[in-house]
N, C-alpha and C positions, 0 to 999 in steps of 0.2 A: 450543444450544451449537455453536460453530464447530469444525470439524474442519480442521486445517491440516497441510500437509506441508512439512518443512524441505527446501529445494532443495539443500542442501549434503550433509546426511547421510542424507536420505530417510526420516527418521522421520515417521510420520503419527500425530497425536494431538489430543486436545481442547485448546481454547484455554488451559487451565490449565498445559499443558506449556510454553507460550510466554508472552512478555510483550509487550504492545502498546507501540508507540513513537510513535504519532500518525500524521499525514498523510505520505504518501510524495511524492517528486518535488518537494519544496519547494526553491526557490532560497534558500540560507542566507546570511545577512548577519551579519557580526561586526565586529571591529576595522576601522576605516577606512570603515565605511558611514555613511550619513546617519542622523540620528535617525528620520526617517520610514521609511526602509528597515528599520532594526532594529525599530522599533515594529511595522511590518506583519508582519515575520517572527515576532515573539513572540506577537502578539495577534490577527492576522487569519487565522483558520483557517476552512476550509469545513466544513460539517457537512451534506453532501448527503443527500437522500432518493433512494436509488438506488445507482448505481455509485460505488465509493470505492476509492482506492488507499492502503494503510496500510503502515507499517513494523512489523515484528515481530522479536523476538529469540527464538532457541531457548534459553530460560533454563535448562531442566532437561535440556539435551543438549549440543550442540556449542558453544553460546554465540554463534553467528554471527547477524548481522542479515540480514533478507531482506524483500521486499515481497510483499504479497498483494492481489489484486484481488477484491473481494466486493461483494455487493448489500446495502445496509443495510436494505432492506425485507424480503427473503426470507431473508437470512443465507447465501445461496448463495455459496460460494467458487469463483471461476472459475479460480484458479490462484495459484501462488507462484513467485517468481523472485529471483535474487540482487540484493542491495541496490545493487551497483555498476552495474546496468542503468539506463540513463537513461529508458527507456520500456518499457512492457509488451511481452513477446514477441508475435509475430504470432499464435500459436495461442491465447493468452489473449484478445487483441483480437477474434479470430474467434468464440470462444465467447461473448463478450459481445455482439457484433453479431448472432449467431444468436438470442439471447434478447431483445435490445433493438434491433430494427431502427431505423436512423437514429442510433444512438449513434455518437459520434466521439471519438477520443482527443484531438483538437485542443481540445476544450472544457476539458481538464485540463492541457494543455501551456502 
């Protein structure tokens, strides 16, 4: 079971306290986009083995959305941060790099 911490209210709890919202840091396409862009946004998701950035909502708490960085192999959570952040904070990237040498944020950006 994942243990997540809400970066807004500081509550730490099991994943059942929260609701998953899919992949984080996606470029969203809506009205005015091409059919290919919208199709890619809806249906082309990554399902990596390893480091993954996800959106979560504190469903049974403050109700706010946030991002979490975790490893899909070990289920280790490297950290959480506000959803308005365009990329993971340096301390989270450093934690990932310490465990996964050679890892780069650029492969996700």
